[in-house]
C-alpha positions, 0 to 999 in steps of 0.5 A, a space after each residue: 500482543 504483536 503479530 507479524 503478517 505475511 501473505 503470498 498474495 502481496 509482494 514478499 519483502 526484499 529486505 529486513 522488514 515485514 509486510 505488516 505488523 498487527 499490534 493492539 488493534 492497529 495494523 501497520 503495513 510497509 510501503 507497497 509498490 507495484 510488484 506482482 506477487 504472483 511472480 515478484 516482478 515489478 510492473 513498470 507501467 503507467 501511473 494508473 497501472 501501478 496505482 491499481 497494483 499497489 491497491 491490490 497489494 494493500 487489499 491482500 495485506 488487509 484481508 490476510 490481517 482481517 481488516 478492510 479499506 474501511 479500517 484504514 485510518 492513515 495513509 502515506 503516499 509517495 509519488 515520483 512526480 506530483 504531476 501525477 497527483 490527480 490521476 493517482 488521487 482519482 484511483 485512490 478515492 475509489 479504494 479509500 472511500 472512508 477518507 482516512 487521514 493522508 500525507 502525499 509527497 514527491 519522492 525518489 522510489 525503489 525500482 523507479 516506481 511511480 507510486 508507493 503507499 503505506 497504511 495504518 489501520 485500526 480495529 477494536 
């Protein structure tokens, strides 16, 4: 069974995709950038500010789906500058304490974002 997830506590999609999809115990969340869901405005701040907003957005999706950070089994992280890796990693580590599998690459991101993170979570 497949369920599309939407919550007002995370940014609404700006294209033909879902915030998240739940299927057979898995939760697949679209990439999150630092958009404040209260006003749908992109937070054009520091890597620290953007990373914290991204984590809040992910947390909202997890919560709306009945999952938590401990259920995350894989993350894909995109940074606009690998020079920010250690700062990003320091904040990331406070949220993903269960240490899911991860990829992290440098990429040009939408809206000039410094960070984007997508996740896969699993629950029996």
